[in-house]
N, C-alpha and C positions, 0 to 999 in steps of 0.2 A: 905598637905590632897590629900589621895589617888584619883587616877584617877578610874571613875567606866567607863572605855570604854567597859569592858567586860559585862556591864549588870549586874553584881552581886552588890546586895544590902547589907550594912552593918545590924546587928542585929536594931530590931526597938529603942531601948534605944540610940543607937549610931545616927540613923537618927532623933529621937525628938531633942537630944542636940546639934543637928548639926543646924537644923533649927530654934532652939529656939536662937542660937548664929549668926544667919543669914548667914550662909555657904553657899554661892552661888552655890560653886561644888556640895554640897548635893541635892541641889534643883535642879540645872539642870540635875543631874543623875535621881531624881525620874521623872522631864518631860521625859526625854528621853525614860525611861523604862515604863512609863504607861500612858502618853498623847494619843497613838495611841489607847489603848485599850478604853481610856474614851471617845474619840470621835465616837469609833464604838455605845457604850453605850447611849451618849447623841443622836444621831442621830435618837435612837430609839424612843426618845420622841418629838422631834422636826421635825419644816419642811423643815429645808432646812442645807445644809455645815454650813452656815457662822453662824446659829443658834446654830449649836452642839460646834461651837469653841469659841463662845462666854460662852456658858454654862461651857466649861472647863476651859475658862478665868477664870469665876467668882469664881469656883471650887477652882482652884490654889490660889485666892485671900482671899476666905473664911479660908481656909487652915493656908495661913500665917496668917492670923487676929488671928484664933481658935486655934494656936501651942500651946500657953503657958497655954490654959485651957485644954490641952488634957490629959485625966487620965489614958490612957492605959489600959481601960476596954476591948478593941477589939485592932485588931493590925493596924498598921500606916494606912496600904491599906485599910482594911475594913471600915474603918473611912473617909477616902477619899472617897472611891467609896460610902460611903451612902450619903455624902454630893452631891456627883456630882448626884446621882439618885434622889435624891430631889431637885436640883435644876434645873435639866433637866424637873422633872414632873411639877414644877412651871410653868416653859416656856410654855411648849406643853400643860397645859390645858390653858394659856393665847393664845396660839394661836389657839385653838380648835381644833388640830388634833390629840390627843391622848384621851383615857378615863381617868375618874378620877384613879388616884392611887387606892382608895378604893376599886374601883370594877375591878382594872385590873386583877388581880389571883381568880377570880369568876371562877368556874367549869365549862368548855369546851365540846364541844360535842365530842364524842369517836371518835379517829381519827386512831385507829390501831385494827385490830381483835383480841379479849381477845385469842380465837385458836392459837395466835403464841407465846403464855407464856406458861410457866410450871406452871401446876394447884396446888392446896393446897396439894395433894398425891405427889408432883414428887418431886425431892431431892433439885431443887432450887426452891419454888414458886415464879412467877411475873418474873423468866428472861427468855429470849427468848430459845425457844426448840432449833432450830437450830441456827448457827450462819449466820448472812448475808455474800453474796458471798464476796470476798475481792474485792477491786475496782480494776481496770487494773492501772498498772505502767506507767507513762507519758513518752513516749518516745523520748521526744524532748521540749526544753524551750518553744519552740510554743506551745506544747499541754498544759505542766501544767500551765502556765499562763492562758490558756483558762479554765483550770479546776478552777483554784482560780477564775476566773470571776463568772465562773458557781456556785462555793459557797456563793459566796457575792451576787449574784442575789437569790440564794435559802434562804438566811439568810435573806434576804430585804423583801421577801413576807411574813416571818413569823408573827404573831402576836405579839405585842409589849413585853409582858410578856414571850411571848417562844425564842424571840430572844435577851432578857436580858439577860435569865439565861444561853442559849446555849453561850452566849459571854463570860459571867462570867466564865462558866465552861471551856469551848473549847477554847476560846482563849486568855483567861487571866491567866488561870490553879488555878483559885479559886478552893478551897474546896467546897464541900456540905454544910458545916457548915459557911464557910463563906459567901457564898450565901444567904442563910438562914438569915443570919444578916445584911447583906447588905440591902435585899429587904423584911426584917421582915415578912419571911413567915415559913411553917411549914416544916419539912424534907419531908414529902409525898408529898406535893405541889411540892414542889422544884424536887424532882425524875419524877411526871408524867411531869411537862413542859419541863424538860431536853429530857425526853424519845420522846415527841410529838415532838421535834425540831429536835431531831437528826433523826427521823426518817420521817420527811418532807426533811430534807435535805439530806438524804441517797436515798429516793425514787427519787428525783430529778437529783441526780445523776446517779443514776442506769438507770432511760430514758434516759438520754443523754449517757451514754456508751453502750447501746442497740443499739440508733441509731447510734452512731459512728460505731458500728459493723457491720452493715448492709452494703451489698454489695453496690457501687454506681449504 
């Protein structure tokens, strides 16, 4: 059996066949590739890291139990992540630490001035009028680690629905279509939530870099 040390997974039909055959190497490859992102998502819904780890474990058990019934209507990754979100949601509701999923994607207050975007008569309606300034390049590993910590802190402060979308898109690399399918939301809702999450995180980092540039 091929080693997946490089993190590259084969096609879905190969993955499914291997899982149904009880291939441990394939299962390990999926664990190594997806579990970290799954922990991020689970943590958005539950109260502790231990709870998030249990959600991920329960998800993988559900995957093993359900792989025979997988019909291929979505990608394997989308199917696994949908199980994860549903499992995390149920646990989070039990802990009374997250809002019910049915209300998780209700309209939020406006967080970005509409004047920042192009209007109906512009070439690209809804897009930024001006690109945000590029972030400074970290000059050392210490600074890079600090920036990663700032990003993690900014993500942790986001509302659960925004954090879930930005984690799927920008951490896990899911497409907008996959996110909509995993979370069962509209494309428009996904765009709004992603934009607000990215804006909030960028704002936090711009504040940090502005402070860092000030003379001591």
